[in-house]
C-alpha angles and dihedrals in degrees: 000000000000117000090233091056091051095051090047088053094046091049090050092046092053091048091050093046096053092043108108110265143141094277095055091039093055094039090055092048093048095045090052091048099043108016138255096297093058091048092053094050090048089049088051089055095047091051090048085058089053091055088049094054090045089058091051090052091048095051095042097247092118090061091050092051090046090056094048115082090191092053094047091047093049090049091051094049095046091045095048090043092054092049092049090051089053091046089052092050092049089048091049092050091049093053093051090049089238117165121220114251123194102202116138090237094051100105113216092019096048120119090254091054093048091050093050087050090058094046097049092045087063100033093053094045111093093191089067089051094050092045092057092043088058100035110044098050092059089070097044133077096234089197093061122102089231096051092114092051090048092051092052091045091052092047093050090048090051089051094049095051090044092052092050089050096044090046091054093050088048091052093047092047086049093056091048091051091058091056094054099034091106091065112111116254091000091141092054093045092052089048092056088047091051092052091049091049092049091048093050091049091049092050091047091049091050101042108025 
């Protein structure tokens, strides 16, 4: 791969990552609700999903899924269902006035649970899969013997830059959170916002 091609890919990746979208919207909401550490862990889960989709593109599974209406529908239903489940939990927490805690022993709100949430949000989103199926091959010589390695290299590169940007957003949102923590019922309000964001993403995934 030529150096110029790589930097063109990197520039395009950065622009696509910072463009407003469901990942950044939810990451921002979650970081405001639970702090920067939570946001960074969520970011790690989201970019792990990117690596997973890259692997599917590399081995050709992504193309098979794209050509299967049943597989695409199943992914949409599972993805939207999972997001609605998360939205319901956030709404339930908001109604009870519960505050989000990020202790390792805190069950559903543990670092491991937040990481899994990020992974599943991307893995169960067929739009992410289709995006990488269309995006990555544009920068690869598919007739080359190293085409598969180039694809995985670009996918990992995309994931790394996305993690850096997502982490910066999480840290920024965490700082804002500290400034407004004294506001009464803030945690409850942010839980309602988180539930609404997840529900909107789910509807968008299912119908658009």
